[in-house]
KEKE-3310 file (N, C-alpha, C; in steps of 0.2 Angstrom, whole numbers, plus 5000, padded with zeros to 4 digits):
npx = (5002:5019:5032:5043:5036:5034:5049:5048:5044:5037:5041:5028:5019:5004:5004:5017:5013:5005:5011:5021:5010:5007:5020:5021:5009:5013:5026:5020:5011:5017:5015:5002:5006:5009:4998:4988:4987:4989:4979:4982:4997:4996:4988:4996:5008:5004:5002:4998:4985:4994:5007:5004:5003:5013:5022:5018:5021:5032:5039:5034:5041:5053:5050:5047:5059:5068:5061:5064:5077:5078:5070:5081:5092:5085:5084:5097:5104:5095:5076:5074:5086:5087:5076:5075:5087:5085:5075:5079:5085:5073:5065:5070:5070:5057:5058:5067:5060:5050:5055:5062:5056:5048:5043:5037:5050:5059:5051:5050:5060:5064:5053:5053:5064:5060:5052:5060:5069:5058:5056:5061:5050:5042:5042:5050:5045:5033:5039:5045:5032:5029:5036:5035:5022:5012:5004:4989:4984:4991:4987:4974:4985:4992:4985:4979:4993:4992:4978:4983:4992:4984:4978:4988:4987:4974:4979:4987:4980:4970:4979:4984:4972:4969:4978:4979:4969:4977:4989:4999:5002:5015:5015:5008:5013:5023:5019:5017:5027:5034:5030:5036:5048:5046:5040:5053:5058:5049:5048:5062:5061:5051:5058:5066:5069:5067:5074:5085:5085:5090:5086:5093:5101:5101:5116:5128:5122:5115:5109:5104:5101:5085:5079:5077:5072:5060:5054:5051:5042:5024:5012:5018:5021:5008:5004:5011:5006:4991:4993:5000:4989:4981:4989:4989:4976:4975:4986:4981:4971:4971:4980:4973:4960:4958:4960:4948:4938:4938:4937:4924:4916:4918:4912:4899:4899:4907:4920:4937:4947:4940:4936:4945:4952:4941:4938:4952:4950:4937:4942:4951:4941:4936:4949:4948:4938:4948:4954:4946:4942:4954:4956:4944:4947:4957:4954:4945:4952:4958:4949:4939:4947:4960:4962:4948:4944:4951:4947:4933:4933:4941:4934:4923:4929:4935:4922:4917:4928:4924:4914:4913:4917:4910:4897:4899:4889:4883:4875:4886:4888:4884:4893:4903:4900:4901:4914:4922:4916:4921:4936:4937:4932:4944:4957:4954:4957:4973:4980:4979:4985:4999:5000:4998:5009:5018:5018:5021:5032:5050:5054:5068:5067:5057:5059:5068:5056:5045:5054:5054:5040:5036:5043:5037:5023:5023:5028:5016:5008:5016:5014:4999:4993:4999:4995:4980:4979:4983:4972:4962:4967:4966:4950:4947:4945:4955:4960:4950:4933:4925:4919:4908:4911:4923:4930:4925:4930:4944:4941:4939:4952:4959:4951:4951:4964:4963:4955:4962:4968:4958:4956:4969:4971:4959:4965:4977:4968:4963:4973:4980:4968:4970:4983)
npy = (4894:4884:4886:4878:4869:4881:4880:4872:4873:4870:4875:4888:4881:4878:4883:4888:4899:4907:4912:4920:4928:4933:4940:4951:4958:4963:4970:4979:4990:5001:5008:5015:5024:5036:5044:5039:5049:5063:5072:5077:5081:5090:5100:5104:5106:5114:5116:5117:5110:5106:5104:5095:5086:5084:5076:5063:5062:5060:5048:5038:5042:5039:5026:5020:5022:5011:5001:5000:4997:4987:4979:4975:4971:4959:4949:4946:4944:4935:4932:4931:4931:4946:4953:4947:4954:4967:4970:4974:4989:4992:4991:5000:5014:5018:5020:5031:5041:5043:5049:5062:5070:5085:5094:5101:5099:5090:5080:5077:5073:5061:5053:5050:5041:5033:5026:5024:5012:5002:4995:4980:4972:4971:4968:4957:4948:4946:4941:4930:4922:4920:4913:4901:4897:4885:4890:4888:4892:4905:4917:4917:4917:4929:4938:4936:4942:4955:4956:4956:4965:4976:4969:4973:4988:4990:4988:4996:5007:5003:5001:5013:5023:5018:5020:5033:5037:5036:5043:5055:5061:5053:5043:5036:5033:5027:5017:5007:5008:4995:4985:4983:4976:4966:4959:4954:4946:4936:4934:4929:4917:4912:4907:4898:4887:4888:4889:4901:4907:4910:4914:4907:4918:4921:4916:4929:4938:4953:4957:4972:4969:4968:4978:4986:4976:4975:4988:4986:4977:4973:4967:4969:4983:4987:4981:4988:5002:4999:4997:5009:5020:5013:5016:5028:5033:5024:5025:5038:5039:5030:5040:5050:5048:5046:5061:5064:5059:5063:5077:5077:5072:5081:5091:5088:5087:5085:5086:5091:5084:5072:5069:5068:5055:5045:5044:5039:5025:5022:5024:5012:5003:5002:4999:4987:4982:4981:4969:4960:4963:4962:4946:4943:4948:4943:4928:4929:4932:4919:4912:4919:4927:4936:4950:4953:4953:4965:4974:4975:4980:4991:5000:5001:5009:5021:5025:5028:5037:5048:5051:5053:5061:5073:5067:5071:5076:5067:5056:5048:5033:5029:5036:5028:5016:5018:5020:5008:5000:5010:5004:4992:4991:4998:4990:4977:4974:4975:4961:4955:4964:4963:4948:4947:4954:4945:4935:4942:4942:4935:4922:4925:4940:4946:4952:4964:4969:4971:4980:4991:4994:4999:5010:5020:5017:5021:5032:5039:5038:5044:5059:5060:5062:5075:5082:5080:5088:5101:5103:5101:5113:5125:5125:5130:5120:5115:5120:5123:5118:5106:5103:5100:5103:5106:5096:5087:5093:5088:5073:5071:5074:5061:5052:5056:5053:5039:5033:5031:5017:5004:5009:5006:4993:4987:4987:4977:4967:4964:4962:4952:4939:4942:4934)
npz = (5082:5086:5087:5084:5073:5065:5061:5051:5041:5025:5009:4998:5007:5014:5027:5028:5019:5027:5039:5032:5027:5040:5045:5034:5040:5049:5046:5039:5045:5047:5037:5035:5046:5050:5042:5051:5061:5057:5057:5070:5071:5059:5065:5076:5070:5064:5049:5031:5020:5008:5015:5025:5015:5009:5016:5019:5006:5004:5012:5002:4992:4997:4999:4986:4980:4987:4983:4968:4971:4977:4968:4960:4969:4972:4961:4959:4972:4977:4985:4996:5004:5001:5007:5020:5026:5023:5031:5043:5044:5040:5052:5062:5057:5058:5073:5075:5066:5077:5087:5085:5075:5072:5065:5050:5038:5046:5049:5036:5029:5040:5037:5024:5025:5031:5023:5014:5018:5019:5007:5003:5012:5002:4988:4986:4993:4986:4975:4981:4985:4972:4967:4974:4976:4966:4950:4950:4963:4963:4961:4971:4981:4981:4984:4996:5003:4999:5007:5019:5020:5021:5032:5040:5042:5044:5059:5063:5063:5073:5085:5084:5087:5098:5106:5106:5117:5129:5126:5117:5100:5097:5107:5103:5088:5093:5100:5087:5081:5086:5080:5065:5069:5077:5065:5057:5066:5065:5048:5052:5057:5049:5035:5036:5031:5019:5002:4996:4980:4965:4950:4935:4922:4905:4897:4899:4900:4909:4925:4923:4909:4908:4911:4899:4891:4896:4896:4882:4882:4878:4885:4898:4900:4899:4910:4919:4920:4921:4933:4938:4941:4946:4959:4959:4963:4977:4986:4986:4994:5004:5012:5013:5019:5034:5039:5032:5038:5048:5047:5041:5055:5063:5058:5060:5073:5082:5095:5090:5095:5099:5087:5078:5085:5086:5070:5068:5072:5067:5052:5053:5054:5039:5034:5036:5027:5016:5018:5015:5003:4997:4996:4989:4976:4974:4973:4963:4952:4948:4946:4935:4930:4925:4918:4917:4930:4936:4927:4933:4946:4946:4939:4946:4958:4954:4951:4965:4969:4965:4968:4984:4992:4990:4995:5010:5019:5022:5035:5048:5049:5038:5028:5033:5029:5014:5013:5017:5006:4996:5001:4997:4985:4980:4983:4979:4965:4967:4970:4959:4949:4953:4949:4935:4931:4937:4927:4913:4913:4908:4924:4927:4928:4936:4949:4942:4935:4945:4952:4942:4939:4951:4953:4945:4948:4961:4961:4958:4966:4975:4969:4970:4985:4987:4976:4980:4992:4988:4980:4991:4998:4988:4986:4997:5008:5018:5029:5036:5044:5038:5025:5011:4995:4994:4999:4989:4977:4980:4980:4970:4960:4962:4958:4944:4940:4941:4933:4922:4923:4920:4906:4902:4905:4897:4885:4887:4890:4879:4870:4877:4872:4859:4857)
capx = (5009:5022:5039:5047:5033:5037:5055:5047:5036:5039:5041:5022:5015:4998:5007:5022:5010:5001:5018:5023:5008:5007:5025:5018:5004:5016:5028:5015:5007:5021:5013:4998:5007:5007:4991:4983:4991:4990:4975:4985:5002:4995:4987:5000:5015:5002:5002:4993:4984:4999:5012:5002:5003:5019:5025:5015:5022:5041:5037:5031:5046:5058:5048:5047:5066:5071:5056:5070:5085:5079:5072:5086:5095:5084:5085:5105:5106:5087:5074:5073:5092:5085:5070:5078:5094:5082:5071:5082:5083:5064:5062:5076:5069:5052:5060:5071:5054:5044:5060:5065:5050:5045:5039:5038:5056:5061:5047:5049:5067:5062:5047:5056:5067:5057:5051:5067:5070:5053:5054:5062:5046:5034:5044:5055:5041:5029:5044:5046:5025:5029:5042:5035:5016:5008:5000:4983:4983:4994:4982:4973:4991:4996:4974:4982:4998:4990:4976:4988:4996:4980:4977:4993:4983:4970:4982:4990:4975:4968:4982:4985:4967:4969:4984:4978:4966:4981:4994:4999:5001:5021:5016:5003:5015:5029:5019:5016:5034:5035:5027:5042:5051:5039:5040:5058:5059:5046:5052:5069:5060:5048:5061:5072:5067:5065:5081:5086:5083:5091:5085:5098:5099:5103:5124:5130:5116:5116:5101:5102:5097:5080:5076:5074:5067:5054:5050:5049:5036:5018:5008:5019:5020:5002:5000:5012:5002:4986:4993:5000:4985:4979:4991:4987:4970:4973:4990:4981:4964:4974:4984:4968:4954:4957:4958:4941:4933:4940:4932:4917:4916:4918:4905:4894:4898:4912:4925:4942:4951:4939:4935:4951:4953:4935:4941:4957:4945:4933:4947:4953:4937:4938:4953:4947:4937:4953:4955:4940:4944:4961:4957:4938:4950:4962:4951:4943:4958:4961:4943:4934:4952:4967:4961:4942:4944:4954:4942:4929:4934:4943:4928:4919:4932:4936:4916:4916:4932:4921:4907:4913:4917:4901:4891:4901:4886:4877:4875:4894:4887:4883:4898:4909:4899:4904:4920:4922:4913:4929:4941:4936:4934:4951:4962:4953:4965:4979:4985:4978:4991:5006:5000:4998:5016:5023:5015:5021:5040:5053:5056:5073:5065:5052:5061:5067:5050:5042:5055:5051:5033:5035:5046:5033:5015:5023:5031:5012:5008:5020:5011:4993:4990:5000:4988:4974:4980:4982:4965:4958:4967:4961:4945:4943:4944:4964:4960:4942:4927:4922:4916:4909:4913:4931:4931:4924:4935:4950:4943:4939:4959:4961:4946:4954:4970:4961:4952:4969:4968:4953:4959:4977:4968:4956:4970:4977:4964:4962:4980:4980:4964:4973:4989)
capy = (4888:4884:4890:4871:4869:4886:4879:4865:4874:4868:4883:4885:4876:4884:4888:4894:4908:4910:4915:4926:4934:4936:4943:4955:4962:4965:4975:4985:4992:5008:5013:5022:5027:5045:5047:5040:5055:5067:5077:5080:5085:5095:5106:5106:5111:5122:5114:5116:5102:5105:5101:5088:5076:5081:5074:5059:5057:5061:5041:5036:5044:5034:5018:5019:5021:5005:4997:4998:4995:4979:4972:4973:4965:4953:4944:4947:4940:4931:4936:4930:4935:4955:4954:4947:4959:4974:4972:4980:4994:4995:4991:5001:5021:5023:5023:5035:5046:5044:5051:5065:5072:5090:5099:5099:5098:5086:5076:5075:5069:5056:5048:5051:5038:5026:5024:5021:5006:4997:4992:4976:4969:4972:4964:4952:4943:4944:4936:4923:4921:4920:4908:4893:4894:4884:4895:4888:4895:4910:4923:4918:4920:4937:4940:4934:4945:4961:4957:4957:4971:4979:4970:4980:4997:4992:4985:5002:5011:5002:5001:5022:5025:5016:5024:5040:5037:5036:5048:5060:5056:5051:5040:5032:5029:5023:5009:5004:5005:4989:4981:4982:4973:4960:4957:4953:4939:4930:4932:4926:4911:4906:4908:4893:4879:4891:4891:4909:4906:4915:4910:4909:4921:4917:4917:4935:4946:4956:4960:4977:4971:4967:4986:4990:4971:4975:4991:4984:4972:4978:4967:4970:4990:4990:4979:4995:5007:5000:4997:5018:5022:5011:5017:5037:5033:5021:5028:5047:5039:5030:5046:5057:5046:5048:5065:5066:5057:5068:5085:5073:5071:5088:5095:5084:5092:5082:5091:5090:5081:5068:5066:5063:5050:5042:5045:5034:5017:5021:5022:5005:4996:5002:4992:4976:4979:4981:4963:4954:4964:4957:4939:4941:4949:4935:4921:4930:4932:4913:4908:4924:4929:4942:4956:4954:4956:4973:4980:4976:4983:4997:5005:5004:5011:5024:5029:5029:5041:5053:5053:5049:5069:5076:5065:5071:5079:5059:5052:5046:5028:5028:5038:5024:5011:5019:5021:5003:4998:5011:5002:4984:4989:4999:4985:4971:4974:4975:4957:4954:4968:4958:4944:4948:4956:4942:4932:4943:4942:4928:4922:4930:4948:4948:4957:4971:4972:4975:4987:4997:4997:5002:5018:5022:5016:5022:5039:5041:5039:5052:5064:5061:5065:5084:5085:5083:5092:5108:5104:5105:5121:5129:5123:5132:5116:5114:5121:5125:5114:5099:5107:5097:5106:5106:5087:5083:5091:5084:5066:5069:5073:5055:5048:5055:5047:5034:5031:5028:5011:5004:5009:5003:4987:4984:4985:4972:4961:4963:4959:4944:4937:4941:4929)
capz = (5080:5089:5086:5081:5069:5060:5058:5046:5036:5017:5006:4996:5009:5018:5035:5025:5018:5033:5041:5027:5030:5047:5044:5031:5043:5055:5042:5033:5049:5049:5032:5037:5052:5048:5039:5058:5067:5052:5060:5076:5068:5056:5071:5082:5068:5058:5042:5027:5020:5004:5017:5025:5010:5006:5022:5018:5000:5007:5013:4995:4987:4997:4998:4979:4978:4989:4977:4961:4973:4980:4965:4956:4971:4974:4955:4960:4976:4979:4987:5003:5008:5004:5013:5029:5027:5023:5036:5049:5046:5041:5060:5065:5055:5061:5078:5072:5066:5083:5092:5082:5069:5076:5062:5045:5038:5051:5049:5028:5030:5041:5034:5017:5026:5036:5016:5008:5021:5018:5001:5006:5013:4997:4982:4988:4997:4980:4970:4985:4983:4964:4965:4977:4974:4959:4945:4950:4968:4966:4964:4980:4988:4980:4987:5006:5004:5001:5012:5026:5019:5023:5040:5045:5041:5051:5065:5064:5066:5079:5090:5085:5091:5107:5112:5108:5122:5134:5124:5112:5094:5097:5111:5099:5084:5097:5099:5081:5079:5090:5075:5061:5074:5076:5058:5055:5070:5060:5044:5051:5058:5041:5030:5041:5026:5011:4999:4993:4973:4961:4943:4930:4917:4897:4896:4895:4900:4915:4928:4920:4903:4910:4910:4893:4890:4899:4890:4875:4882:4878:4890:4907:4901:4902:4918:4923:4918:4925:4941:4941:4940:4955:4965:4960:4968:4982:4991:4990:4997:5011:5015:5018:5023:5042:5038:5028:5040:5055:5046:5043:5062:5066:5053:5064:5080:5087:5094:5087:5096:5100:5079:5076:5091:5082:5063:5066:5072:5058:5047:5054:5051:5033:5031:5035:5020:5013:5019:5011:4995:4993:4996:4986:4971:4972:4973:4956:4947:4948:4943:4934:4924:4928:4915:4921:4938:4936:4926:4936:4952:4944:4937:4952:4964:4952:4950:4971:4971:4963:4973:4990:4995:4989:5000:5018:5024:5024:5042:5047:5048:5031:5025:5035:5026:5008:5013:5016:4998:4994:5002:4995:4977:4978:4983:4977:4958:4968:4969:4952:4945:4956:4946:4928:4931:4937:4921:4909:4912:4912:4931:4929:4928:4941:4953:4939:4933:4951:4952:4935:4940:4959:4951:4940:4951:4968:4960:4956:4973:4978:4968:4972:4990:4986:4972:4983:4996:4985:4978:4998:5001:4981:4986:5005:5015:5018:5038:5040:5044:5032:5018:5004:4989:4995:4998:4982:4972:4982:4980:4961:4957:4963:4950:4937:4939:4942:4925:4917:4923:4915:4900:4900:4906:4893:4880:4890:4890:4870:4867:4877:4868:4852:4855)
cpx = (5014:5030:5045:5041:5034:5043:5056:5044:5041:5037:5034:5017:5008:5001:5012:5019:5007:5005:5021:5018:5007:5013:5022:5013:5008:5023:5027:5010:5011:5018:5010:5001:5005:5002:4985:4985:4989:4984:4979:4990:5000:4989:4994:5006:5012:5003:4999:4991:4988:5004:5010:5004:5008:5024:5023:5017:5030:5043:5035:5037:5052:5057:5049:5054:5069:5067:5061:5074:5085:5075:5075:5092:5093:5083:5093:5106:5101:5086:5071:5078:5090:5083:5071:5083:5089:5078:5073:5082:5075:5061:5067:5073:5062:5055:5063:5065:5051:5048:5063:5061:5047:5043:5041:5045:5058:5057:5047:5054:5066:5056:5049:5061:5065:5053:5056:5069:5062:5051:5057:5056:5042:5040:5046:5050:5034:5033:5045:5036:5025:5034:5039:5027:5013:5005:4995:4981:4987:4989:4979:4978:4993:4991:4977:4987:4996:4985:4980:4992:4990:4977:4981:4989:4981:4974:4986:4985:4971:4972:4983:4979:4967:4972:4982:4975:4970:4987:4994:5001:5010:5021:5012:5007:5023:5027:5017:5022:5036:5036:5032:5047:5050:5042:5047:5061:5056:5049:5059:5067:5056:5052:5069:5074:5066:5072:5081:5088:5085:5090:5089:5095:5103:5112:5124:5126:5115:5112:5100:5099:5090:5077:5073:5073:5061:5050:5047:5044:5031:5013:5011:5019:5013:4999:5004:5009:4995:4988:4995:4994:4980:4982:4990:4980:4971:4978:4987:4974:4967:4976:4980:4960:4953:4954:4951:4939:4931:4933:4925:4912:4912:4912:4899:4892:4902:4916:4932:4946:4947:4936:4939:4952:4946:4936:4945:4953:4941:4936:4947:4948:4937:4944:4952:4942:4942:4954:4951:4941:4950:4960:4951:4944:4955:4958:4947:4944:4959:4955:4938:4941:4955:4963:4954:4939:4946:4949:4935:4928:4937:4939:4925:4922:4934:4929:4916:4921:4931:4915:4909:4912:4912:4896:4895:4896:4880:4878:4883:4892:4886:4888:4904:4906:4900:4911:4923:4920:4921:4934:4942:4938:4941:4957:4961:4959:4971:4984:4986:4985:4998:5004:5002:5005:5019:5023:5019:5028:5043:5054:5063:5074:5062:5051:5063:5060:5046:5045:5054:5044:5032:5037:5041:5024:5018:5026:5022:5007:5010:5016:5003:4990:4993:4996:4983:4975:4981:4976:4961:4960:4964:4954:4941:4945:4950:4963:4955:4938:4926:4916:4912:4910:4920:4932:4931:4927:4942:4948:4944:4945:4960:4957:4948:4962:4967:4956:4955:4968:4963:4956:4963:4974:4965:4961:4974:4973:4961:4968:4980:4974:4965:4977:4987)
cpy = (4890:4884:4884:4869:4876:4883:4876:4867:4873:4876:4883:4884:4880:4888:4890:4901:4912:4912:4920:4930:4938:4943:4951:4959:4968:4972:4981:4990:5001:5012:5020:5026:5034:5047:5045:5046:5061:5072:5081:5085:5091:5102:5106:5110:5114:5121:5115:5109:5102:5100:5097:5083:5078:5079:5066:5057:5058:5051:5038:5036:5040:5028:5018:5018:5016:5001:4993:4998:4989:4976:4970:4969:4959:4946:4943:4943:4936:4937:4936:4933:4943:4955:4955:4952:4967:4977:4974:4985:4997:4994:4998:5012:5022:5024:5030:5042:5047:5050:5059:5069:5077:5097:5097:5095:5090:5080:5073:5071:5062:5052:5046:5042:5033:5023:5021:5014:5001:4993:4984:4970:4967:4966:4959:4946:4942:4938:4930:4918:4917:4915:4899:4894:4895:4890:4895:4890:4902:4916:4925:4921:4926:4940:4940:4939:4952:4961:4958:4961:4977:4978:4974:4987:4997:4991:4992:5007:5009:5003:5011:5024:5025:5019:5030:5043:5039:5042:5052:5056:5052:5045:5034:5027:5025:5015:5006:5003:4997:4984:4978:4977:4965:4955:4952:4946:4936:4928:4927:4918:4908:4906:4902:4888:4881:4892:4898:4906:4912:4912:4915:4914:4920:4922:4923:4939:4944:4957:4965:4976:4968:4973:4986:4983:4971:4981:4991:4977:4974:4978:4968:4977:4993:4988:4986:5000:5007:4998:5006:5019:5020:5012:5025:5035:5028:5022:5037:5046:5035:5038:5050:5055:5047:5056:5068:5064:5062:5075:5082:5073:5077:5093:5091:5088:5090:5085:5090:5085:5073:5064:5065:5056:5044:5040:5039:5025:5019:5020:5014:4999:4997:4998:4986:4975:4978:4972:4958:4956:4961:4950:4937:4944:4943:4929:4923:4928:4923:4909:4912:4928:4934:4948:4956:4957:4960:4977:4981:4979:4990:5001:5006:5008:5020:5031:5031:5036:5049:5056:5054:5056:5073:5072:5066:5074:5071:5058:5048:5038:5026:5031:5030:5019:5011:5020:5014:4999:5000:5008:4994:4986:4992:4996:4980:4968:4974:4969:4955:4957:4965:4953:4943:4949:4952:4936:4931:4944:4935:4928:4925:4936:4952:4953:4964:4973:4976:4980:4994:4999:5001:5008:5022:5022:5020:5034:5042:5043:5042:5059:5066:5062:5074:5088:5085:5087:5100:5107:5107:5112:5125:5130:5127:5127:5113:5114:5123:5120:5111:5104:5103:5097:5106:5100:5085:5086:5090:5077:5066:5069:5067:5051:5051:5053:5040:5029:5030:5020:5005:5001:5003:4993:4984:4983:4980:4966:4960:4958:4952:4938:4936:4935:4923)
cpz = (5084:5087:5082:5075:5062:5057:5053:5042:5031:5013:5000:5001:5014:5023:5034:5024:5022:5038:5037:5028:5034:5047:5040:5034:5047:5051:5040:5038:5049:5041:5033:5046:5056:5048:5046:5062:5064:5055:5065:5074:5063:5060:5073:5077:5064:5052:5037:5022:5013:5007:5021:5021:5007:5010:5021:5009:5001:5007:5006:4990:4991:4997:4990:4976:4979:4985:4974:4964:4973:4975:4960:4958:4973:4966:4954:4964:4980:4984:4994:5006:5009:5006:5021:5030:5028:5028:5042:5050:5044:5048:5064:5063:5057:5070:5078:5070:5073:5088:5090:5078:5074:5073:5054:5040:5042:5050:5040:5028:5034:5040:5025:5019:5028:5029:5013:5014:5022:5012:5002:5010:5009:4992:4983:4991:4991:4978:4975:4984:4977:4963:4967:4979:4967:4958:4949:4959:4968:4967:4968:4983:4985:4983:4994:5006:5004:5006:5019:5028:5023:5029:5043:5046:5047:5058:5068:5065:5071:5084:5091:5089:5097:5109:5112:5114:5127:5135:5120:5107:5094:5100:5106:5093:5088:5098:5093:5079:5081:5083:5069:5063:5075:5069:5055:5057:5068:5056:5046:5053:5053:5036:5031:5034:5020:5007:4997:4986:4972:4954:4939:4924:4909:4900:4893:4897:4907:4919:4926:4912:4903:4911:4905:4889:4891:4898:4883:4875:4882:4885:4897:4907:4903:4905:4921:4925:4921:4932:4944:4943:4947:4961:4968:4965:4975:4988:4991:4994:5005:5013:5018:5020:5031:5044:5038:5033:5049:5055:5046:5051:5064:5064:5056:5072:5086:5089:5091:5087:5098:5092:5078:5081:5086:5078:5062:5065:5067:5054:5047:5051:5042:5031:5032:5031:5015:5011:5014:5003:4992:4991:4992:4978:4968:4969:4964:4951:4944:4943:4938:4929:4926:4926:4917:4927:4939:4932:4930:4942:4951:4941:4944:4956:4961:4952:4959:4972:4969:4967:4979:4995:4994:4993:5008:5020:5027:5033:5041:5045:5041:5027:5027:5030:5018:5009:5013:5011:4997:4992:5000:4989:4975:4980:4979:4970:4960:4967:4962:4947:4948:4948:4940:4929:4929:4930:4916:4908:4913:4919:4931:4930:4931:4945:4947:4937:4939:4952:4948:4937:4947:4959:4950:4945:4960:4968:4959:4963:4977:4977:4971:4979:4990:4983:4976:4989:4994:4981:4983:4998:4996:4982:4994:5008:5017:5028:5040:5042:5038:5028:5012:4997:4991:4994:4993:4977:4973:4982:4972:4960:4956:4957:4944:4934:4937:4935:4920:4919:4920:4906:4896:4901:4901:4887:4880:4889:4883:4865:4868:4872:4862:4851:4860)
residu = (MET:SER:VAL:SER:SER:ILE:LEU:ARG:LEU:SER:PRO:GLY:SER:THR:GLY:TRP:LEU:ALA:ALA:VAL:CYS:ALA:ALA:ARG:VAL:LEU:SER:ALA:SER:TRP:PHE:VAL:ALA:TYR:SER:ALA:VAL:LEU:PRO:LEU:THR:GLN:ALA:GLN:TRP:GLY:LEU:SER:GLY:LYS:GLU:ALA:GLY:LEU:ILE:GLN:SER:SER:PHE:HIS:LEU:GLY:TYR:LEU:SER:SER:LEU:PHE:ILE:VAL:GLY:PHE:LEU:ALA:ASP:HIS:TYR:GLY:ALA:LYS:ARG:VAL:TRP:LEU:ALA:THR:ALA:ILE:PRO:GLY:TRP:LEU:SER:PRO:VAL:LEU:PHE:VAL:LEU:PHE:ALA:ASP:GLY:PHE:TRP:SER:ALA:TRP:TRP:LEU:HIS:ALA:LEU:THR:GLY:LEU:CYS:GLN:GLY:GLY:SER:TYR:THR:PRO:VAL:LEU:ALA:LEU:VAL:SER:ASP:ASN:VAL:PRO:ARG:GLU:ARG:ARG:GLY:ARG:ALA:MET:GLY:LEU:MET:ILE:ALA:ALA:SER:SER:ALA:GLY:TYR:ALA:LEU:CYS:LEU:GLY:LEU:ALA:GLY:LEU:ALA:LEU:LYS:PHE:THR:ASP:TRP:ARG:GLY:ALA:LEU:ALA:VAL:VAL:SER:ILE:ALA:PRO:PHE:ALA:SER:TRP:LEU:LEU:GLY:MET:LEU:ALA:MET:ARG:ALA:THR:PRO:ASN:ARG:VAL:HIS:PRO:ARG:PRO:PRO:GLY:GLU:SER:VAL:PHE:ALA:ALA:LEU:PRO:ALA:LEU:LEU:LYS:ASN:ARG:LYS:GLY:MET:LEU:SER:VAL:TRP:GLY:TYR:THR:ALA:HIS:ASN:TRP:GLU:LEU:LEU:GLY:MET:TRP:ALA:TRP:LEU:PRO:ALA:PHE:LEU:THR:ALA:ALA:LEU:ALA:MET:HIS:GLY:SER:PRO:PRO:GLY:GLU:ALA:ALA:ALA:VAL:ALA:ILE:THR:LEU:SER:ALA:ILE:THR:TYR:VAL:ALA:ASN:ILE:ALA:GLY:SER:THR:LEU:GLY:GLY:VAL:MET:ALA:ASP:ARG:TRP:GLY:ARG:THR:ARG:THR:ILE:LEU:LEU:TRP:SER:GLY:LEU:SER:ALA:THR:LEU:SER:PHE:SER:ILE:GLY:TRP:LEU:MET:ALA:LEU:PRO:VAL:ALA:LEU:LEU:VAL:ALA:ILE:ALA:CYS:LEU:TYR:ASN:LEU:ALA:ALA:ILE:ALA:ASP:SER:SER:THR:HIS:SER:THR:VAL:LEU:ALA:GLU:SER:VAL:PRO:PRO:TYR:GLN:VAL:GLY:VAL:ALA:TYR:ALA:VAL:ARG:SER:VAL:ILE:GLY:PHE:GLY:ALA:GLY:VAL:VAL:SER:PRO:VAL:VAL:PHE:GLY:ALA:ALA:LEU:ASP:MET:ALA:GLY:GLY:GLY:ARG:GLY:PRO:GLY:ASP:PRO:PHE:ALA:TRP:GLY:VAL:ALA:TRP:SER:THR:LEU:ALA:LEU:GLY:ALA:VAL:LEU:GLY:PRO:LEU:ALA:THR:LEU:LYS:LEU:HIS:ARG:LEU:GLN:HIS:LYS:SER)
# end
C-alpha cells in the first residue's frame, strides 16, 4: 500500500481498517516488552516473584489510569484527535524505560509511566471503529483490532527473542521501542481523511453525566464485570507465560539463558494463536450472537487456567500446544466484550463507558500478576526450578477470578432475551 493510497483511505473501508490495525500492531508491541525479558531482569535484579509481578502491574496501573482519562477526552475532543496527540508520549516513554531502568523501584516507576502513556492507542481507536464501521461488520472489525494487538505482542516477543541472541535485555527492549514511533507515523497518515467526530450530548448535559448513567445501566455494567474477569485472567497469563515456559524448559534440562531465549520465541508462537482467536471470536459474534460467543470462550479459557500449571511436566511441544489453545480461548471473547459495551450505551457515552470499564477491568489486571507471583512464592516456586505444584497453584489464582466472567455474561444474556 503506497503512501498516496493511504492518504485517500475512506473511513470504515477495508483499507482504512487495515491501516488502523497495522498501527495498533506497532503500538501494542510495547505491552509485553517487560514480560519478554522478565526472567532475565528478575535474575539480574534479584527480584522475588511478587516483586517481578509488581513491576508488570505498575504498567497496568498506569495504563488503566490513562484509559480512564482518554475516555473522557475522546468524548469531549474526539477520538481521532486524542489518539494522535497521546501517541507522542506513547513512543517517548518506552525510550526512558530502556535508558534508565536498573532495579525494582526505577523499573516500577518507569514502567508505570509507559503504561500511563499508552491508553490513547486503545479506547479512542475502538471508538473510531465503532463510529465508522457498520454494525453488521462491527464484531469482525473489533476482532481484527484485538487480533492486531495480539500480533503486536507476537512481534514484540519475536523481536526480543531474536535480539537476545546478539545483545542483553536492554538492547532487546531498545529494538522493541522503535515500534510505537512507527505506529504514530502510520496513524498520522491513516487518519488524514477521517473526520474528528464529537457526538452531540443532550442540551445541558456535561461529559461527566455519563458516569452515573453508566453505573445505572444494568446491561452496560454486566458487560463491564464480564470484561473485568476476562482481564484478570488474560493480563495475568500474559505477564507470566514467558516465565512459566522458561521454568518448564529449565525443568527439562535447558540452561537458564537458553531457556529464557527459547521461551520468548515459544511465547511469540502462542500470541499468533491470539490473532486467530480474536478474528474467530469477532466473526462468531456477528453470526452466532455476542453473549453466546463470550460464554463459549470464557468457559474454555477458565478451564485451561485451572489446568495448565499442573501439566508443566508434559513434553514442551505439547505444553506449547496447550498454551496456544489457552491464548486463543482467552482472547476470543475480548473484542465481543468491547462490541457489547459500545452497543449498550448511547454513542456520546462510549468513551466514558470504555473509561469506566478500563478502570475496573485493568484494575483487576493490576492485581492478578501480583497475586499470581505471591502464590508462586508461597508455594515454593518463585525462584527455584520448575515445580508443577507451585505453578499449578499460581495459575489457579487466575482461574478463580476468571469464572466470574461467564456468570456475569449469563445474566446479561438472560436480560437481553427478556427485552
